[in-house]
C-alpha positions in Angstrom: 190.6 24.2 46.5 194.0 23.6 44.9 195.1 27.1 45.5 194.2 27.2 49.2 195.8 23.9 50.3 199.4 25.1 49.9 198.6 28.2 52.0 197.0 26.1 54.8 199.7 23.4 54.9 202.9 25.4 54.3 203.1 27.1 57.7 203.0 23.7 59.6 206.4 22.4 58.4 208.0 25.8 59.1 206.6 25.7 62.7 207.8 22.2 63.1 211.3 23.0 62.1 211.3 26.1 64.2 210.0 24.3 67.3 212.1 21.1 66.9 215.3 22.1 65.2 218.5 21.1 67.0 219.9 24.7 66.6 216.8 26.7 67.4 218.4 27.9 70.5 221.2 29.5 68.4 218.9 31.0 65.8 216.7 32.6 68.5 219.7 34.5 69.9 219.6 36.9 66.9 222.8 38.6 65.5 223.7 40.4 68.8 223.1 37.3 70.9 225.2 35.1 68.6 228.1 37.6 68.8 227.7 37.5 72.6 227.7 33.7 72.5 230.9 33.7 70.5 232.6 36.1 73.0 231.4 34.1 76.0 232.4 30.8 74.4 235.8 32.0 73.5 236.4 33.6 76.9 235.4 30.4 78.8 237.4 28.1 76.4 240.5 30.2 76.9 239.8 30.4 80.6 239.9 26.6 80.6 243.1 26.6 78.6 244.9 28.9 81.0 243.6 26.9 84.0 244.9 23.6 82.7 248.4 24.8 82.0 249.0 24.1 85.7 247.6 20.6 86.2 249.2 19.4 83.0 252.6 20.8 84.0 252.4 19.9 87.7 254.8 16.9 87.6 257.5 19.0 85.8 256.9 22.0 88.2 257.2 19.7 91.2 260.5 18.3 89.9 261.9 21.7 89.0 261.2 23.3 92.4 261.5 20.1 94.5 257.9 20.2 95.7 255.9 17.6 97.6 252.3 16.7 96.8 250.9 19.2 99.4 252.8 22.1 97.9 251.7 21.2 94.3 248.1 20.9 95.4 248.3 24.3 97.1 249.0 25.9 93.6 245.5 24.8 92.5 243.9 25.6 95.8 245.2 29.2 95.9 243.9 29.8 92.4 240.5 28.6 93.3 240.3 30.4 96.7 241.3 33.7 95.2 238.8 33.1 92.3 236.1 33.6 94.9 237.3 37.2 95.4 237.6 37.7 91.6 234.2 36.1 90.9 232.4 38.2 93.5 234.2 41.4 92.3 233.5 40.7 88.6 229.8 40.0 89.4 229.5 43.3 91.1 231.2 45.0 88.2 228.9 43.3 85.7 225.9 44.8 87.5 227.5 48.2 87.8 229.4 48.8 84.6 227.8 46.2 82.3 228.5 42.6 81.3 230.8 43.2 78.4 233.1 45.6 80.1 233.4 43.2 83.1 234.1 40.3 80.7 237.0 42.1 79.0 238.5 42.9 82.4 238.4 39.3 83.6 239.9 37.9 80.3 242.8 40.4 80.4 243.5 39.6 84.1 243.8 35.8 83.7 245.8 36.1 80.5 248.4 38.5 82.0 249.0 36.5 85.2 249.1 33.1 83.4 252.0 34.5 81.2 253.8 35.8 84.3 253.7 32.4 85.9 256.1 31.3 83.1 258.7 33.7 84.4 258.4 32.7 88.1 262.0 32.3 89.5 260.8 30.3 92.6 257.8 28.5 94.1 256.7 31.5 96.2 256.5 33.8 93.2 254.7 31.2 91.1 252.2 30.8 94.0 251.5 34.6 94.0 251.1 34.8 90.2 248.8 31.8 90.2 246.7 33.4 93.0 246.4 36.6 91.0 245.4 34.6 87.9 242.5 33.4 89.9 241.1 36.9 90.0 240.3 36.8 86.3 239.7 33.1 86.2 237.0 33.4 88.9 235.0 36.2 87.2 235.0 35.2 83.5 232.5 32.3 83.6 229.9 34.1 85.7 230.0 37.3 83.6 229.9 35.4 80.2 227.1 33.1 81.3 225.0 36.0 82.4 225.6 37.9 79.2 224.3 35.0 77.1 221.5 34.0 79.5 220.0 37.5 79.1 219.8 37.0 75.3 218.5 33.4 75.5 214.8 32.4 75.6 213.4 30.8 78.7 212.6 27.6 76.7 216.1 27.1 75.4 218.2 28.8 78.1 219.5 25.5 79.5 220.9 24.2 76.2 222.2 27.6 75.3 224.2 27.9 78.5 225.2 24.2 78.2 226.8 25.0 74.8 228.7 27.9 76.5 229.8 25.4 79.2 231.1 23.0 76.5 233.8 25.6 75.8 235.5 24.4 78.9 236.1 21.0 77.2 237.3 22.7 74.0 239.9 24.7 76.0 240.9 21.6 77.9 241.4 19.7 74.7 243.5 22.5 73.2 245.7 22.6 76.4 246.2 18.8 76.1 247.3 19.1 72.5 249.7 21.9 73.2 251.0 20.1 76.3 251.7 16.9 74.3 253.6 18.8 71.7 255.5 21.1 74.0 256.6 18.4 76.4 257.5 16.0 73.6 259.9 18.5 71.9 261.2 20.4 75.0 262.7 19.2 78.3 260.5 19.5 81.3 262.4 22.4 82.9 261.6 24.6 79.8 258.3 23.1 78.7 256.3 24.1 81.8 257.3 27.7 81.3 256.4 27.6 77.6 252.9 26.2 78.5 252.3 29.3 80.7 253.6 31.7 78.0 251.0 30.3 75.6 248.4 31.7 78.0 248.7 35.0 76.1 246.2 33.8 73.5 243.1 35.3 75.2 244.4 38.8 74.5 243.2 38.3 70.9 239.7 37.6 72.1 239.4 40.9 73.9 239.8 42.7 70.6 236.8 40.8 69.2 234.6 41.4 72.3 235.5 45.1 72.4 234.4 45.7 68.7 231.5 43.3 68.3 229.8 42.3 71.6 227.2 44.4 73.5 224.9 43.8 76.5 221.3 42.8 75.9 219.3 46.0 75.4 216.7 45.1 78.0 219.4 44.4 80.5 221.0 47.8 79.9 217.6 49.6 80.4 216.9 47.6 83.6 220.3 48.4 85.1 220.0 52.1 84.3 216.7 52.2 86.3 217.9 50.2 89.3 219.0 51.8 92.5 220.3 48.6 94.1 222.4 47.2 91.2 225.6 45.5 92.3 224.7 45.6 96.0 226.6 42.8 97.8 224.5 43.2 101.0 221.3 42.7 99.0 222.0 39.0 98.2 222.1 38.4 102.0 218.8 40.1 102.8 215.8 38.0 103.9 214.3 37.4 100.5 217.5 36.1 98.9 219.5 34.8 101.9 218.3 31.2 101.6 218.9 31.2 97.9 222.5 32.5 98.3 223.4 30.0 101.1 222.1 26.9 99.3 223.4 28.0 95.8 226.8 28.4 97.4 226.6 25.0 99.0 225.6 23.5 95.7 228.5 25.1 93.9 230.9 23.9 96.7 229.8 20.3 96.2 229.9 20.1 92.5 233.2 22.0 92.1 234.8 20.2 95.0 234.2 17.0 93.1 235.2 18.4 89.7 238.4 20.1 90.6 239.6 17.1 92.6 239.5 15.2 89.4 240.7 17.9 87.1 243.7 18.6 89.3 244.9 15.1 90.1 243.9 12.8 87.2 246.9 13.7 85.1 249.2 13.0 88.0 247.3 9.8 88.8 247.8 8.6 85.2 251.5 9.3 85.2 252.6 8.3 88.7 250.2 5.4 89.6 249.3 4.0 86.1 252.8 4.6 84.6 251.7 6.3 81.4 254.0 8.4 79.3 253.2 12.0 78.2 251.7 10.8 74.9 249.9 8.0 76.7 248.4 10.4 79.2 247.2 12.7 76.4 245.3 9.7 74.9 243.6 8.9 78.2 242.8 12.6 78.8 241.4 12.7 75.2 238.7 10.1 76.2 237.9 12.1 79.3 237.6 15.4 77.4 235.5 13.8 74.6 233.0 12.6 77.2 233.1 16.1 78.8 232.3 17.9 75.6 229.3 15.6 74.8 228.2 15.7 78.4 228.0 19.5 78.4 225.8 19.5 75.3 223.6 16.6 76.5 223.2 18.1 79.9 222.1 21.3 78.4 219.2 19.6 76.6 218.3 17.6 79.7 218.2 20.6 82.0 215.5 22.1 79.7 213.6 18.8 79.4 213.8 17.5 83.0 214.4 20.7 85.0 217.5 22.2 86.6 217.4 20.2 89.9 216.7 16.8 88.4 219.6 17.2 85.9 222.0 18.1 88.7 220.8 15.3 91.0 221.0 12.6 88.4 224.6 13.5 87.3 225.8 14.0 90.8 225.0 10.4 91.7 226.4 9.1 88.4 229.6 11.2 88.8 230.2 9.9 92.3 229.8 6.3 91.1 232.2 6.9 88.2 234.8 8.3 90.5 234.7 5.3 92.7 234.9 2.9 89.8 237.6 4.8 87.9 240.0 4.9 90.9 239.6 1.2 91.8 240.4 -0.4 88.4 243.1 -3.0 88.8 246.6 -1.9 87.9 246.9 -4.2 84.9 243.6 -3.0 83.3 244.6 0.3 81.7 242.4 -0.6 78.7 239.4 -0.5 80.9 240.6 2.8 82.4 240.7 4.3 78.9 237.1 3.2 78.2 235.8 4.5 81.5 237.3 7.9 80.9 234.4 8.7 78.6 231.5 8.2 81.0 233.5 9.9 83.8 234.1 13.0 81.7 230.4 12.9 80.5 228.9 12.8 83.9 231.1 15.2 85.7 230.5 17.8 82.9 226.8 17.2 82.3 226.1 18.3 85.9 227.5 21.8 85.1 225.2 22.4 82.0 222.4 23.7 84.1 224.4 26.0 86.3 224.5 29.0 84.0 220.7 29.1 83.6 219.9 28.0 87.1 221.9 30.6 88.9 220.9 33.3 86.5 217.2 32.5 87.1 217.6 32.6 90.9 218.5 36.4 91.0 216.9 39.6 89.6 218.7 41.5 86.8 220.2 44.2 89.1 221.8 41.5 91.4 222.3 38.7 88.8 226.0 39.3 88.4 226.6 39.8 92.1 224.6 36.7 93.2 225.9 34.4 90.5 229.5 35.6 90.8 229.5 35.2 94.6 227.8 31.8 94.9 229.6 30.1 92.0 233.0 31.3 93.0 232.6 30.9 96.8 231.7 27.3 96.0 234.8 27.1 93.8 237.0 28.4 96.6 235.6 26.2 99.4 235.6 23.2 97.0 239.3 24.0 96.3 240.2 22.4 99.6 239.2 19.0 98.2 242.2 18.8 95.9 244.4 20.1 98.6 243.2 17.4 100.9 244.0 14.9 98.2 247.5 16.3 97.9 248.2 15.9 101.6 246.8 12.4 101.7 248.4 11.2 98.4 251.7 10.3 100.0 250.0 7.8 102.4 246.8 6.8 100.6 248.1 7.1 97.0 246.5 9.6 94.5 243.9 7.1 93.4 242.8 6.3 97.0 242.6 10.0 97.9 240.5 10.8 94.8 237.5 9.3 96.5 236.9 12.6 98.2 235.6 13.9 94.9 232.6 11.6 95.4 231.9 13.3 98.8 231.5 16.7 97.0 228.8 15.3 94.8 226.9 14.1 97.8 227.0 17.6 99.2 225.5 18.9 96.0 222.5 16.6 96.2 221.8 17.8 99.8 221.9 21.5 98.7 219.2 20.9 96.0 216.6 20.5 98.8 217.0 24.2 99.7 216.5 25.6 96.2 213.4 26.1 93.9 213.0 24.7 90.4 213.3 27.5 87.8 212.9 25.8 84.5 211.0 28.0 82.0 211.3 31.1 84.2 211.6 34.5 82.5 214.5 36.7 83.6 213.1 39.8 85.4 
């Protein structure tokens, strides 16, 4: 008896740890999957860093070139609009030449044009370089998310992709730290250029991806056998048309709300709340801390509750946070600091399910094409929200115009009615 009991009882603790461990999703990826995760996490984090070089430098750029609010808002809008072209193109490339090769192309593209922005002699040139930066910016997330989704298990795909999404907050935080240092030690006319020049960092990541990351073997076999891989027309055919339209509308709503805030909150804190560079960094720190935890929490909830419920819950909460955040009395900056955390948490947790949800809506041969198009078309259409805020800011104030971010979240909830729930679905 004494010799059999250990044999009967010992497997149970091991299964319990395997089934309930907080990092099971990471262990399940295996060595290749973990390297793919590192590449996608780094790519998305540096994608975020390069994006935020503009919003953080916007006040200095406007002063340097003598721009009004509409012109500064257009810099963000053109980035996001062109990202639709880059995202769709990168998605097609991911289906035709593989996820890893497409990932390297996107990273190189956004890094090169971010650096060139720092050399822009005038507003028009800056606008062109920023637009071209959008080509790489638009494609990186979709390609990296698909790469990791195809290594992840159905059970843990939501939290795995939620962890990839958290790289956005990490890149944002790095950008704020660099911004605080650069603008503290340099005058504004030089500092904004230096911010863009630091966008060369992603070039180092490409070396890692090229040497250590590969596509999931099953994906490679499926793409080799497919005769329709990367077909743009196929995502608009009868069996996928409804999915493509409503997934695009969902992306439009969520990203319209998000980019309104990401673009204009730094300006709002400086111009309407009267904060210094260092003070703005502190408030953004609370926002980013909430965002990082929100991405991770949302990843777990999208596996526990389902993709649609997670998005619906945080769409409502994000809209409520926007309305409260922009209507805090002028003398209550302490309350503004505190509310930055739940605002960042909610507007990021809603994204955690996107990588898994969009990947599960499309078959392997069209996954890059479908996800790249819907996510980035939504980003491009949603880009008109920050532009609208820019044109209304002079008459309504930045805080008043920011309420349009809440409208975007309402659109997202409506779009969910046209999409199926995909929790637990195997990728085919």
